[in-house]
N, C-alpha and C positions, 0 to 999 in steps of 0.2 A: 337400429330403431331405438329411440329413447324410451324409458319406462313411462307407462301411463301415470298420470298424476290425479289424485283426488281433488275435490274442491278445496281442501285445506292446504294442499301443496305438498303432501308427502307421497312417496311412491306407493302404489297399491300393494306391492309385494310386502312391504313393511307392515301394513295394516293387517294383511292376512296372516303373517307370521305372529304378530301380537295376539290376534284372536285365537289362533291355533294353540299358542302357549297357554293362554287363559283356560281354554277348554281342557287341555291335558292336565293342568294343575287342578282344575275343579273335579276331574275324574278320579284323581288320586287322593283328594282331600278327605273323603270319608274313611279311608284306611288309617288316617292319623288320629282319629277320635278314639279315646280310651274309654271303654265301658267297664264298670265295676260289676262283677258277678253278683247275682242276688243272694247267694249263699255266704258271701264274705262278711256281710254286716247285716244283722237283724234290725228291724225297725224298733225304735224306742229302747234300745239297749237290751233287748231280749237275747237270751243265750242262743247260740247256734248249735248247741250240743243235741244229739238225738235223745229222745225220751224212750225208755224201755217200757213196753207193754207186756205184762205177764198175764197169760190167759190160762185159766183152769176150767176145762170143759167137763161139767158133770152131766151134760145132756147125752141122750142115747143116739143123737143124730149129728152129722157133720154141720158145722156152723160157718157161715160166711160173715166176716167182719168188715165194717166200713168205718172210715173216719170222716166225720162231718166237720168241715172247717170253712169259714167265711161263706156259708150258705151252699157249699158244694159238697156232695156226697161222693167219696172216692172208695172204690172197692180196695181193700187193704190186704186181707189174708183169709185163709181158710183153715179152720181147726177141726181135726178129726174127732169123732165121738170119743168121749172119755180120755182125752189126751190133754197134756199141758204143753204150752209153748211160750217162748220168750222172744219177742220181736221188737226191733227198734222202729219207732215212728220217725221217719226222716223229717228234717226241718221244713221241707216244702209242704208237708201235710199238717203242720202245726198251726196254721192260721196266722193272719197278720198280727193279732194281739196275743197269740199263744193260747187261744181258747178253742177247744175242740169238743166234740161229742162222739161217743163210740156207739155204733149201731150194730146189731146182730140179727141175722135172719137164718132160720133153720132150713136146711136143704130138704125139699120134699114136704115142707109144711107151710102154713100160712101165718104162723105167729112170728113176731119180731120184738126187738127191744131197742130202745133209744135212751142213752144215759142223759143225765143232767149235764150242763156245761162244765167242762174240766179246764181249769187254768193250769197251764204247763210251765214249768221252769226247767232249765237245762239240768240234766243229770237226774231228774225225777224219775220215779218208777210208778207206773199205773198198774194196778192189779184188777183184773176183770174176771169175776167168777160167774160162769154161765151155769144156771141151774136147769133141772129137768123141765121146769116151766120157765120159759124165757122171761116172763113178767116178774119173776122172783130173783133175777140176776142182780148183781151189784158191782159197783166200781169204787175203788179206793185209790188215793194218791198219797205217796210219801217220798 
C-alpha cells in the first residue's frame, strides 16, 4: 500500500517526524539557557563582600536582631544577655542599594529599637551597642 499523502504532496510520516523533532528540540531548549547567579554581580557595582556586624549587648535580656532591607524585615540573629558577638551580614540581606536598618526586640519585653538607614560598603564593619534601655542603643559604621 503506498503512503498516504497530504494535500501538499509529501508523505504524512515525514510531516509527523518533522513535528516530533521540533517538539523534542523545544523540550531541551530551556536547558541550554545560561543564568547568572544573583550573588555573582551586585547591582550598580556594589561590593559582594559580606559586612561584619559587631554587637555588644549591655541589656539584661536576650535580644533578637532583624535586618530591614528593601522594605522586608528578616530575623537575623539572637544575642544572649550581656554578651558580644560578631556576625557577617550576607549579601542577600544587604538590600538592592546596600542600605539597611538594624532592628532589635527584647525577648520577654515590649520595647524595641530601629536604627537609621545604614549605607553599606563591602568590607565595612557595623558596630551595634545595645543598652539596658533599647531606646538608648546606637549604631556606628566604619
